C-alpha positions in Angstrom: -13.5 6.2 -1.3 -10.9 8.0 -3.5 -12.8 9.0 -5.9 -15.3 10.9 -3.5 -13.4 14.0 -2.4 -11.8 14.2 -6.4 -15.4 14.5 -7.6 -16.1 17.1 -5.0 -13.1 18.8 -6.6 -14.7 18.8 -9.9 -12.9 15.8 -11.6 -15.0 13.6 -14.1 -15.9 10.2 -13.3 -13.2 9.0 -15.5 -10.4 11.2 -14.4 -10.8 10.2 -10.7 -10.7 6.5 -11.4 -7.5 7.0 -13.4 -6.0 9.1 -10.4 -7.2 6.7 -7.7 -6.1 3.8 -9.4 -2.9 5.1 -10.7 -2.2 6.2 -6.6 -3.5 3.2 -4.7 -2.9 0.3 -7.7 1.1 1.3 -7.5 1.3 2.1 -3.9 -0.5 -1.1 -2.9 1.7 -3.2 -5.4 5.0 -1.9 -4.0 3.6 -2.5 -0.6 2.0 -6.2 -1.2 5.8 -7.2 -2.8 7.7 -6.1 0.2 5.5 -7.3 2.8 5.5 -10.9 1.3 8.9 -10.8 0.6 9.4 -10.1 4.2 7.2 -13.0 5.2 9.5 -15.3 3.1 12.9 -13.8 4.6 12.0 -14.6 8.4 11.9 -18.1 8.6 9.1 -20.1 10.2 6.4 -17.3 9.3 4.8 -19.1 6.5 4.0 -22.3 8.2 3.1 -20.9 11.5 0.0 -21.0 12.7 -2.2 -18.1 13.9 -2.1 -18.9 18.1 1.9 -19.0 17.3 4.3 -15.7 18.0 6.5 -15.8 15.4 3.1 -15.9 13.0 2.4 -12.2 14.8 5.8 -11.1 14.9 6.1 -12.1 11.3 3.0 -10.2 10.2 4.4 -7.1 12.3 7.6 -6.9 10.7 6.1 -7.5 7.4 3.6 -4.7 7.5 6.3 -2.2 8.9 8.4 -3.3 5.7 5.8 -2.6 3.3 5.3 0.4 4.7 8.4 2.0 4.5 8.7 0.6 0.8 5.5 2.6 -0.3 6.9 5.7 1.6 8.9 6.8 -1.8 6.3 5.9 -4.2 3.8 7.8 -2.4 6.0 10.6 -1.8 6.7 10.7 -5.9 3.7 10.4 -6.7 2.2 13.4 -4.4 5.6 15.3 -5.5 4.0 14.6 -9.5 0.2 15.6 -8.4 -1.1 12.3 -8.3 -2.2 12.8 -4.9 -6.2 13.4 -3.5 -8.0 16.0 -3.0 -9.5 16.1 0.5 
């Protein structure tokens, strides 16, 4: 989905793919690593079932940690020109 706006702005398919892979791949990787670390750090989350509150609290906490960890990565990439052109 990220390739379409880049193609509309005149990027070739390979250049658009490289930009999207770099931007999305790095951001998602950092976010996922920090989410997993947060899930491991909160006692009981990894063994909890969907019906338990600790599962949902842990998932929410992990999502927030992952989001916050990915913000600087996205900021740096945008400041270096690796942003999407929508």
